[in-house]
N, C-alpha and C positions, 0 to 999 in steps of 0.2 A: 368492206366498208365498216364492219364492226371493229376490226382491229385498228382502223384509222381513227375511229371515234375514241377508242380506249387510249390511244396514244395522245390524242388531243386532251382528254380528260386528265391523264397523268401529268401532262405538261402544265395544264391549268392549275391542278392541285399543288404541284411543286412551286409554281409562281405565287400562289396565294400564301403558302407557308413562308416563303421568303419575304413577302410584303408584311406579314404579321410580325416576323422577327424585326424588320426595320422599324415598324410602328412601335413595338415594345421598347426599342432602344431610344426612340425619340420622345418617350412620354415626358421625361423631365426637362426636355428642351423647349425653349420658347418657340412658338410658331413663327416662321419667317414668311414675310410677304412675298408673293411671287414677283419675279422681275418684270418690270414694265417694258413693253415692246415699243420701240421707236417706230416712227413712220418711215425712216430711211431704210430701204432694203439692204444696203451695204453694211450698215451697222448691225442689223438683225443677223445677217450672215456671219459677221465677225463674232457676235456673241454666241451663236450656235456652235461655231468652230471652237471657240474658247471652252464652252461647256463640254464639248466632246473631248478636248484635250485633257480637261480636268478629270473627266470620267476615266479616260485611259490611264492617267497617272495614278488615280486611286486604285484602279484594278491591278496595275503592276505592283503597287505597294502592298496590297493585300496578298498577292501571290508570293511576294518575298517573305511576308510574315508566315505563310504556310498555314493559315487558319482554315478550318473546315468550312466556315461560312463563305470565305472567298472562293473556295473550290466549288461550292454549291452554286454560288452566283454565276461563276464562269460557266458551269455546266448548263444553267438555265439559259444564259445568253446564247450559248452554242446551240441549244435546242430551238430558240426563237429564230436564229439565223438559218437553221435547217428544218424549219417546220414542215416544209414540203417533202423532206427526205425521211428515211426510216430512222427510228430511234437507235438502232444498232450502229448505223453509220455515224450518227451524232456522238455516240459513245466512243467510236474509233477516233474521231477528231479530237475529242477531249483527252483520251489517253495519249495520242500523238503529241499534243501540246504539252502534256505533263512530262513526257519523256524528253522533249527538247530542252526543258529547263536544266536537266542534269547532263547535257551533252558535254559541257566543259569538264566536269569531273570524270566522266567516263573516258574522255580523250586523254586526260592526264594519267588515269590508271592504265589505259592501254599502252601509253607511251612508256611508262615505268616497266610494265610487263615485257614489252618488246626490248627495252634496253637491258633488263636483267637477262633475258634469253640470249641476246646477242653477246653479252659479256661471257656467259657460260660457253657459247660456241667458240669464242676467241680463246678462252682458257683451254678448252679441250683440244684445240688444234695445235697448241704448243706442246709437241710431243716430248720435248726435253724437260718439261716441268716435273714429271714423275721421277726424274733422276735425282731431284733434290732430296728425296726420301732416302736417307743414308742407312746402310746396314751397320750394326755394331761391329767395330773392328775386331773384337774378340770372337765374333761368330764367323768371321771369314776363314775359309779353309783352303787348302791347296797351296801349291807353289807356283809362282809366276812362270809362264812359259819361257820368258827370257832367261830364267835361272837354270833351265835344263841344260844338259850337255849338248854340244853342237851336233853330235851324231844321233841324238834321240829322235826317233820317228814321230813321237807325240808332238814335237815342235813343228814338224812339217804338216801333220794332220790339222793342228789347231789353226795355222795360218791359212791352209787351203779351205777350211770350213768358213772362216770369216770372209774370204774372198768370194766364196760361192753365195753366201747370204747377201753380201753387198750387191752382187750381180743380179740376184732375183729381185731385190728391193728396187734397183734401178729400172728393171724391166717393167715392174708394176707401177712405178711412179716416175714417169719420164720428166714430169715438170719440176721435180724436186732438185734443188741445187745441192748436190752431195758434198761439195767443198765446204759449204757453210754449216752443214749438219753433222760434220765429223766423219764423213766417208771419203775414201780415196776416189777422186773423180775419174781416174784412169781406168778404163775398161779394156780387158783383153779377152773377154769371154765370147764365145759363139753360142747364142741362145737358140734353143730349138725345142720342138715338141716330140717327146718320146712316147713309147707305148707302156710306160711303167704303171699307169693308172687303170689299165684295162681290167686288171684283176679286181678292182674295187667296184665293178658293175657299171662303169661309164666309159665308153670308148673315147670320148673327147671331153673329159671334165674340164670345167673352167671356160667353156665356149660361151661367149657373150654375143647374142644376135644383135646385129646392127641394121639400120635401115638404109637400103640402097647401096650397100657395099659388101665386101667379103666378110666372112665370119672371123671374129678375133679369137685367136687361140693363145692362152697364157702359156709361156714356156715353162717347162718343168725340168729342163736339163741344160747345163752350161758346160761347154768344153773349153778348157784353158790350155794354152800352149805352154811349153817350158819357159819359165821366166829367167832373165839374165841374173847372174850372181850379183851384179852391181846394184840391182833394184832392191833386192831383199838380202838380209844377212843369211837367211836360210835358203839353200838351194831349193827351187820349186820345180819339180818335174811336171810333165804334162799330166793333167788329171781331169776327171769328169765329176761334177757335183749334180746330184739329182734330188729334187724334192718330191715326196710321195704324198698324194692325196691332199694337197695344200688347199683345195677348195673346201674340204671338210674342216681342216684346221683353222681356216679363217673364221668359220662360224664358231668354233670352240673359243678362239681368242676373243671374239666379240662377246660371247656369253660370259666370259670372265672380265669384261671391261678392260681388255688389253688392246691398245691401239696398235696398228701396224707400224706406225712410226716409232713408238716406244719400244716395241719388241725388237725391231731391227737395229735401232740405235743402241740398244743395250749390248749387242754383239759387235758394235761398230769398231772398225779398225781405222784409227786416225790417219789422215793423209801424211802426217809427219813421221809416222812409225814405219820401220822397215822389218818388224817382226811382230808376232802375235802378242797381245796384251791380256789374254785370258789366263785364268788360274787353272792348274792341272792337278788332279788327284789320280794317281796311278792305281792300278789294281792291287798293288802291294799295300798301299796305304788305306784302301777302302775297308770299311768295317764288314764283319761277318765273313761269309764264304763267297762274297761277290768276286767275280773275275772281270768286272767292268771297270773302265776308267771314265773319268768325268772331266769335262771342260766347263768351268764356271765363268759367266760373263764378268766383265770388269766391275760392275756394280753388285755382283753376287745375287741378283734377284732371279736369274734363270741359269740353267745349266744344261749341257748336252751330255747324255749318257750313252755309252756304247752298248749295242744290243747284239745278241746272238741271232742266228738265222731263225730260230724258233720264236724268239721275241718279235722279230720283224714280221713273220707270218701271222702271229697272234694279233699284233696291232692292226694289220691290214684287215684281218677277219672281223675285228671288233669296231673298226673306225666308224662305220655308218651308224650303228646303234649307240655307240659311245657319244657321238655328236648329238644324236636325237635325245639321249638321256640327259646330257649336260644342259642342253637348251630348255628342256622341260622341267628341270628342278626349280624349286622355289628360290626366290632371290633373298639375299641378305640385305643388311641395312645400307650397303653401298651399291645395291642394284646388280650385283654379280651373282652367278650361280652359287648356291650354298652347298654343293656337293663336297664331300671330303675325299673323293677319289683323286688320284694323281692328275695334275693339270697337264695333259699332253698337248703341246703347242706346235709341234712340227716333227716330221720324219724325213731324214736325209740319208743319202748314200754317197760314199766317196770311193772312186776307183782310180788307181794311179797307173801310169804307163810303166813306172819302175817296178819290176817284180819283187824287189826287196821290201817294198812298202805294202802291207796287206790292205785289201779293201775293207772298209768299215761301214757300219750302219749306226747312225746317231739319232737319238730322239730327244727333242727339246722339252723341258719341263720347268715348272715353277719351283722355287726353293722354299719349302715350308719353314725353314729356319732363318729366313732373311728378315729378322726382327730387329727392333731397336735395342732390346735388352740382351745382355749376355746370357747365353744358354750354358748353364754349368753342367747339367746332367741330361743324358739322352737314354731313352728306353725304346725297345722294339718289342711290341706285345702281340702275340698270336692267340692267346687264350689257352695255350697248352701248358701242362705242368711237368711234362717228362723231359728231364735234363735241360730245363730252360733257365740255366744260370750262365752268366757271362764267364768265359774262361779266364784263366790267369793271364794268358797272353793278351787277351782283349783289354783287361783291366790296366795293363801296363802302358797302353796307348795314351796319347795326349788327350784325345776325346773319346773315351770308351763308350760303347753302347751296351747298356744293361738289358736284361730280359724279364720275363714274366715273374719268375720266383724272386728276382731281385726287387721288382716293384712291390711285391707283397712283403718282403723282408724289410724294406725301407718304409713301409706303412704309408704309401703314397695314395692320394685320392684327388681327382679333379672335381672340386666342389663348386657348384654353380650357385648363383644368388637366389634362385627361386626354382620351384619344382617345374614350372612351365618351361623355363630355359633348359633345364636338364632333359625334359621330355622331348623338346625340339631337337636337341643334339642326338639323343638316342634314336629318335625316329629317322633322322638323316643317316645315322649309321646303319640302321636296319634296312633302309631303302638301298643304300650303296652296296651292302653285302648281299642283298637279294639280287641286285643286278649282276653281281659277280657270280652268284650261285647259279643263276639261269644261264650264264655263259660257260658253266662248268669250270670255273677258275678257283684255285685254292692257293694256299701258301702266302696269302696277303697278311699284312700286319699293320698295326696302328703305331706310327712313329710319334713319340712325345718328347718334347724338349722342356726342361724345367729351369726356370730362373727364380732364385731365392731373393726376395725383396730385402733390400738393405734398410732396416727400420730406422737407422740413424740418419739416413738421407731420404726420408719419406716424401719430402716435397718434390723430389725428382720424379715421382710417379703420379703427380696430380693429374696431368693431362696424358691419359693412356691412349695415344693414337699410334697406329701401326702402319707399316708399309702395305701397299696393295698386294693381295694374294696371300696374306698371312692370316691364319686362323688361330686365335688365342683366347684364353680365359684367365681371369684374375681371381685368385682365392683370397679375397680380403686384402690384408696387409702381409701375407705370408709368401705366396708363390704366384708366378705367372706361367701358364702352360701353353705351349705351341703344339699343335697336333695335326695329323693328316694320315690317310691310308696310303701305303706304298707297296711295291712289289706285287702287282696284280696280274702279271702276265705268265702265270704257271697253270696250264690246263691239266685237268685230271685225266691223263691218258694211261696207256698201258704200263709205262714205267712206274708211275705213281700208284697204280692199282696193285702192282706186284709188291711195292714197298709197304703198302697198307696190309697186305695179306701176310707176307713172310716176316716182316719186322714188327708188325703190330699184332694182328689177330692170332697168329700161331704162337707167339711168345707172350700172349696175354698182356700186351702193353698198349697204352693209349698214347701213341706217338703223335707227333705234330701232323703228319700226313694222314688226312681223312678224306672221305668223299665230300663233295661240295655241300650237301645239306647238313650232315653232322658237323662239318667244319664251321659253317655259319652259326649253327645252334650253339656250339661250344664258345665261339667268339663272342656272341651276344650275351651268353651267360656270364662270361668273365667280365664283360663291361658292366653288367648289372651288379655283380657281387663284389668286384674289387676295383672298378675304375671310376665310375661316375657317382655323384651324390649331390645333395643340395643342402643349404643351410637349414638346420633344424630337422633333418631327416633322422628318423628313429631306426636303429639297427633291427633286423628281423629277429623274431623270437625263435630260440632254439627249442626243438621238440625233444622231450625226454622219452626214454624207453628204448628197448632193443628193436622193436618192430615199428619203424617210423613210416608213416604213410606218406607217399610221394605227393608233394604239392604240385598240382598241375595247373594252377591258376596262372594265367598269362596277363601281365600288365602291358597291354598294347593298344594302339589306336585303331587297329584293323580288326574287323569282326572275323572270327575264325570260320573257315569254310565248313560246310555240311557234307554229308556222305554223297548227296546228289551232285555236288560240284566236282567230285573226282579227287584224285590224289596226285595230279600232275605238279611237278616242281615249278613249271613256268607260270602256272596260274595261282600258286600258293602265295599268300601274303603273311602267313603266320611263321613265327620264329621257332615254335616248339611243336612237338607231336603230341598225340594223346587227346583225351577229353579235356574240355575247358569248362570250369565251373562258372556260372553266371554270378557276378557280384551282387549281393543282396544287402539291404540295410538290416540292422539288428532287429528291428520290429518285425519285418517280414520273415526273417529267419525263425523268430520265436513262434509266430503264428503257424508256420509250416511244421515246426517240431511238435506243437500241440496237436495238430491234425493227425500227424503220423502216430503219436502215442494213443490217441483215441481210436 
């Protein structure tokens, strides 16, 4: 009862305040005589209805004006209409009426939002849209498969690989019209499920449960019969193409914003072609000591690299944790994973019925150098200083790859626009190399491509937009750098341990081959000293004297571990060993020095 009286009193007080405001507004107005009531009841009813309509129109006009007084009057009227109800319910009615006034605006905003979202979905489904991003013609490498000799086995392997990829895409997307998307619609493969994925920890990977029907099994093997010579220019013997761990690689491709349509269409074999249209880099033309050959897609954004049996086993061993790591990395501005590790997109095997053609293992990767601008100079940096000069034979090649000492001699630096941007890249390098260290992998390197900006045509560089999957940095108006980590499939096993002991430790040499933890430490130190910098960064001060105290201060975003946390490599986040000094401000340092002197 007390609460009901309080509500009535608050309503009466509010009504009195409104009446006082109306009286103050009408002070300067002449008093109007009240309307005379006629004796006719129909006319009285008409006048009452007219007065109600006038009141309603005045209320609507005041609401359109949006004045506070109109809102208060409407609130009071709603309270009078709901005098027998709770004040809270009256407030709900008032707020509901206020929201209804903006329903039209909200509907238009929702419609615009839905339209823009639908437009994005339509654009993303157009998988051929990404092919418009062209690679610079001077960056294209390799020789067309059609230019190879007729008896070259690489010609047969390239065509077989494209046929296998086409068959897998058709099996996963039965509703897609391959004739309109650039694929040969004729299928001669027998698709089946093999046991190749059992080693990855899943007896039936890719199984998708369905309701009320048998379990769907994605095929991972395709058997091809020998093709007639009239169908293709190159004789096609019977072969089997197998994809390994594709349920993991699908997650990796998704993490890098690579659609299934774009990935498979990049390796597409047009229905009008009777031989492979990929580019081939043989092992003789490959840089360094590599014995691998490469197949590059027609758009040069992806390539297939041949692997040894050790690389094949290493990829299968790492695949699960590699997928988890790539998905867990922070995203770049395009929403893709920001890791600098190689982008492994698929693993395939080819076995032929013809014993003259060897079985091969191919791994699909993104091309770090598929950029818009011509890459004039290439570097392969491991952080080692022992015999890390490019050989004379390498320098005579069309596109030589220089090494660490060449980088220092050429006085190169990757200069970022701010310290924050530099620290973000350094932190990503630290996390990537930490992942490799925990997997006991060494011999990786940072591949860098340099484009020198033509200052006479500076307007050509106003809009610096790059193809998908390319990591680059621009040094003002001087250079554009493309970079990424490569060659990460070398475990530190018995052979490498023996190399470290006999060729390094016993001869007192700091060779390139080192255990995982010293290898990562040396790599990060080279990055800090010779690789990365930012605009306005001051060079470190050189200490004088014969006995130089070792600087153990670590500039890192991770707090160094204590003795209680142990010394396990897998749990360590620090790049360096030893004690770490806590950074102090100059004032605090002076106070501590005074206390020590006292």
